[in-house]
N, C-alpha and C positions, 0 to 999 in steps of 0.2 A: 804426328811424329811419335814414335815409341822411344821411351827412355827407360832403360832397364832399371835404374835406381828409383824411378818414379812409377813405372807402370807394371813392373814384374808381378807384384802381388795380385793385380787384377787379371793378369794374363794366365797365371797358374791357378787353376781352380782347387777348391778345398771342400771337404765334407766333414761336418762335426758329428761325431757319434757319441751319444750319451749312454753311459754304461754304469751309472751309479748303483742300480739295484743288483747288477751282476757282481758288485763288489761289497755288498752288504749295506749300502746306503738306503735310505727310505725312498728316495726318488732318483730316477735315471739322470736328471739334470744336475745332480750333485757331483758327478764325476764325468769327465768327457775327455775325448781325444780328438784332435783335428788332424786329418790326414790330407796331404796334398797330392795332386795329380802326379803320376809317375812320368818320367820321360817316355817318349814315343816307343822306343825299342823295348823298354820294360813293360809298357802296357801291352804290347804285342805278345811278350813272353807270358804275362799274366793271363791273357786271353787263351793262349795255347795250353797253359797249365790247367786252366779251368775246363778245357775240352778233354784233356787227358784223363784226369781222375781227381777225386777229392784229396788224395794224399799228395799228388803233384802240386795242386793248388795251394794246399796248406804249407808245404815245404817252401815253395817259391815265395809266398806271401810272408812267411816268417823271416826269410832272408832280407826282404825288402822293407819290412815294417819299420825298423828303427830309422831308416833313411827318409821315410815319407811322413813321419810324425812332425807336423809343423809346430803344434803346441798341445798342451794338456794341462790338467790341474791336479794331477796325482802326486802326492807328497811322500817323500821318504820319511820325513819327520816334520815337526812344526815349522822348521826353517828352510828345508831344502826340497826342491822338486826332484822327482825320480828322473833318472837319465832315460833317454829314449830306449836304450837297450833293456833297462829294467822294466819299463812299461810293456815292451814287447814280450818279455819273459812272463810278466804277470798275466797278460792277455792270453798267452798260450798255456797257462796253467789250468785254465777252465775251458773245456770243449765248447760249451754253449756260448761263452763270451767270444771265443775265437771265431765261431760260426757267425755270430752277430756282426763282428767287426768286418769280416771278409764279405758278408752279404751286403751290409750297408755300404761298404766301399764299392763293391761291384755294381750296386744299383745307383750309384752317384751319377749325376748328369754327364760328366765327362766320359765315364765308362759306357753309359747307355748310348751316347752319341757314337762311340767307336763301333758298337754292335749294330746300330742302325745303318751306318755307312757300309759295313760289311754285308748286311742283308739287303 
């Protein structure tokens, strides 16, 4: 039996992306963001944007990023986590960080499975 309140976390896959050195930390593992699998229609849109152009992919991913952040450890100050929107803004301030997050997300198991089924 599937119970949403009990099994949902196992059903929706996630990918942890370590980004510490991109943000000035000594090690990548010092800062991270965990992104969850997008709903099916959004995954199809992401795949289409990826086929169109880098600009289309970056634009689509920017719109979706705040919604797919499951958790992170990025702090606004000593007492408050950054909002998902603020994390997305920060990621998109640095081109190399943006590319890393999109690439790591696109290479995650759930996205790779989608491409294997297509091919």
